[in-house]
N, C-alpha and C positions, 0 to 999 in steps of 0.2 A: 677519715671519711672524706671523699672528694666532693668538691662543690661544683656542680654542673649548672650551666645556664641553659634554660629551655628556650630554644629559638621561637621567635614570634611566627605564628602561622598566618600566612598571607593567602588571600583568595586569588586563584588564577582562573579567570573565566574561559574555559575551553568550549563550553556549549553556550550559544547565545540565548538571551531571554526570548521566550516564545512570543510571536506576534500573530494572533489569530487573523486569518483572511488576508494576509499580506500579498498572497499570490492569486487572489480571487479574480483579478482583472486579466491575468495571463492565461491564454489558451494556446494550444498547439496549432501549428499551421495546418490547414485542411487541404489535403492534396486534391487535385482535379480528378474528375471521374475517369478521364482517359488514362490516368496512371493507376487508378485503383482497380479498374475492371480486369486487366491482365493478371492481377494478383488474386483475383477471386473475391474482392471486396465489393459489396454493393455500394452504389453512389449515395444512397439514402438509407435511412433506418427502415428495416423490414416491418411489416405489420405484426408479425409474431416474433419480434426480436428478443423478448424475454425468454421464450421457449428455446430459441436457437442458442442464446447465450448459456442457458442452464444445461442444455444438451451438450454443448461444446465443452463446458466445464466438466461434466461427467465423463466425456470421452478422454479428456486430458488426465483426469484422476485415474482412469483405468489404464491409460497408456504409460503414464509417468508416475510410478509408485512414490518416488521421492517428493512429488508435489504434496501429496497427502501427509507425508511425514513432516515436511517443513511447516505446513499449515497447522498441524496438531502439536508440534513440539516447541514452537516459539512461546516463551514465558513472558514476553513483553518486558524484559529487563532494561531495554534501552541502551545496551552496550554498543549497538551499531550506530547510535545517533551521532556521536562525535566523529565518526568516520565519513559520514555522508556530506560531500561538498555542496550538494544542493540544499540540504537543511542548514548547513553552516552559513551559506550565502543568503538564504531567504528568511530564516527563522520561522517559517511556516510549519506548524505542527503536523500538517498532513504530508509534508515532505520528509518527515522522519521515516526511515526504512520500516520501522515497526508499524507505524500508522499507515503507510502505503500498503504494506502487506495486510493490514487489518481491513482495508477496503475490500479486498478479495476474501479474506477469512470470514467476514460477517455473512456474505452471501453463501459461501461454502457451508458454513454451519447451518444456515437456514434450510438448505435443500439436500444436504448430504450427511447430516448427523441426526441421531435420534433426538437428542435434546433440542436441537434447532427446529426440528419438525413439530415437536409437541410443546416445547417451552421456549420459544424464540427469545422472549424478553429476558429470560433468566441467563442465557448465554450470549446475549448481545447480537443475535442473528437478525438480519434485515432482509426484506424482500428485494428482489431485483426491480428497481424503479428507474425512471429516467434520471432522477437526481444522482442515484448511485452510479449509473452509466456515465454521466457527465463528470463525476469525480474520478472515475476510473480513467476516462479519456484525458482529463487534465493532468492528474498526478502521475499516472504511469508514463506519460510522454515527457514528464519533467525529470525522469530518471534516465541516466545514460548507460545503465547496465554495467557500470565499472566494477562491480562486485566488491568494493571496499567494505561494504556492510557485512560481508560474509566472513571477514577476518575476525 
């Protein structure tokens, strides 16, 4: 019978420890109205901005079937986390691709799923609020759309 030595298992930290709110101070650069107007973006928040955002989300869900599939199929396993250079660089949990997608998913569930309409707390659905919009603005602009998370 052969005598084998079991190697010592060492930890290799590939994913940094989470630091809540580490990027809270960082906001994207706000473009001047002169640059936003030709693109069809209003310079300021509209009075009915919640309705406009929900209507646009509904339009995108109808136009791009893959969007609904991606929002419904993510099981939040976190396999994308160690691929995202923004999360690796900041350690901010909201910069994880799964958490960034969850910012959109929570609103999607609230307005476009049966469970979200009738049992929002049960499925983690949230209303479209100014705080949610601010998180969208901050964290979606911190993503470079490199698609490493899709691997």
